[in-house]
C-alpha positions in Angstrom: 7.1 -0.5 16.2 5.7 -1.1 12.7 7.1 -3.8 10.4 7.9 -2.8 6.8 8.0 -5.4 4.1 9.3 -3.7 0.6 8.4 -5.8 -2.7 10.5 -4.9 -5.2 10.6 -5.4 -9.2 6.9 -5.7 -9.0 6.0 -5.5 -12.6 2.0 -4.1 -12.4 1.7 -2.3 -8.7 -1.2 -1.5 -9.2 -2.5 -5.4 -9.8 0.4 -6.2 -7.1 -1.7 -4.0 -4.3 -4.9 -5.6 -5.1 -3.2 -9.0 -4.8 -1.9 -8.1 -1.1 -5.5 -6.5 -0.3 -7.0 -9.7 -1.0 -5.0 -11.8 1.1 -5.2 -8.5 4.1 -8.8 -8.6 3.7 -9.5 -12.1 4.1 -7.5 -12.7 6.9 -9.9 -9.8 8.4 -7.3 -7.2 8.6 -8.2 -3.3 7.3 -6.0 -1.9 4.7 -4.9 2.0 3.5 -3.3 2.4 0.0 -1.6 5.3 -0.2 -1.4 6.1 -3.8 0.9 8.4 -6.0 -2.1 10.6 -7.5 -5.8 11.1 -8.1 -5.2 9.8 -11.3 -3.3 6.0 -10.0 -6.1 6.2 -7.2 -8.9 6.0 -10.3 -7.1 3.0 -11.8 -6.7 1.2 -8.4 -10.4 2.2 -7.9 -11.1 0.1 -10.7 -8.9 -2.4 -10.8 -10.4 -3.6 -7.0 -13.6 -3.7 -9.1 -12.6 -5.9 -12.0 -9.3 -7.4 -10.9 -11.5 -10.9 -9.8 -14.5 -12.2 -10.7 -14.3 -14.3 -7.6 -13.9 -11.6 -5.1 -15.1 -8.4 -3.8 -12.7 -6.1 -2.3 -15.1 -3.1 -0.8 -12.7 -0.2 -0.5 -13.6 3.8 -0.5 -11.4 7.0 -0.1 -10.3 7.7 2.9 -12.2 10.9 3.3 -15.4 9.2 2.7 -18.6 8.7 5.3 -17.9 5.1 5.5 -14.6 4.9 6.0 -14.7 4.0 9.4 -16.6 0.9 8.2 -15.0 -0.2 5.3 -12.1 -2.4 5.3 -9.9 -0.9 2.1 -9.7 2.7 2.7 -7.6 4.6 -0.9 -5.6 7.5 0.1 -3.5 10.1 -2.3 -2.5 12.1 0.8 1.1 11.0 2.3 -0.1 12.9 5.4 -3.1 10.6 5.9 -5.0 10.0 9.0 -7.1 7.1 9.0 -9.7 5.5 11.3 -7.7 2.2 11.5 -4.3 0.9 11.4 -3.5 -2.6 10.4 -2.2 -2.2 7.1 -0.6 0.4 5.3 0.3 -0.5 1.7 2.5 2.3 -0.2 2.5 2.8 -4.0 3.8 6.4 -3.6 7.3 7.4 -3.8 7.2 9.2 -0.8 7.3 8.3 3.0 3.6 8.4 4.7 3.9 11.0 7.3 1.9 8.2 10.1 3.6 4.8 9.2 4.5 4.6 12.6 0.6 4.3 13.6 0.2 1.4 11.7 1.5 -2.4 12.8 2.7 -3.3 9.1 3.6 -1.5 6.0 4.5 -2.8 2.8 6.4 -0.8 0.3 5.7 -1.6 -3.2 8.6 -0.8 -5.7 8.7 -0.7 -9.6 11.4 -2.2 -11.3 11.5 1.5 -12.9 14.5 3.3 -12.1 12.9 6.7 -11.0 11.1 4.1 -8.5 14.1 1.9 -7.1 15.8 5.0 -6.7 12.7 6.6 -4.3 12.4 2.8 -2.8 16.2 2.7 -1.3 15.6 6.1 -0.1 12.8 4.5 1.9 14.4 2.0 2.9 17.7 3.7 3.7 15.3 6.0 6.2 13.1 3.2 8.1 16.7 1.7 8.6 18.4 4.0 9.9 15.0 5.1 12.2 15.5 0.9 13.7 12.6 -0.1 11.7 12.5 -4.1 11.3 12.3 -4.9 7.4 12.2 -7.4 5.2 13.0 -6.9 1.3 11.2 -9.3 -1.6 12.1 -9.9 -4.8 8.8 -10.2 -7.0 8.8 -12.9 -9.8 8.9 -12.2 -13.2 8.5 -15.7 -14.7 
């Protein structure tokens, strides 16, 4: 069963996703990052190249010919069909259609009211279905 970790009160979802992806990649996991839309996907793509001078995080769009061999995949489609199912990082406001295929999912929630409400609804949705949930509050200090 998919383990789901909620990370709330996140000041910058894209930067946070980059750090999660770096940590997972360093542990030899394959990651899919679901974004809200193509604009956020472009921002994430740029950040994955530039957020750290010391790290190289290879990534492509989920429909790229190299997707099967690339450790980090980006998608704006909640009905994504991924070639690997280790970790899913959800930056969107919807529950991914095929999240149960992944070993682990991270729900990244900002401090914005709309995002918090959508996160609460997803939390209740997963809880009703019996998924193991954990919750971490980002320290903005």
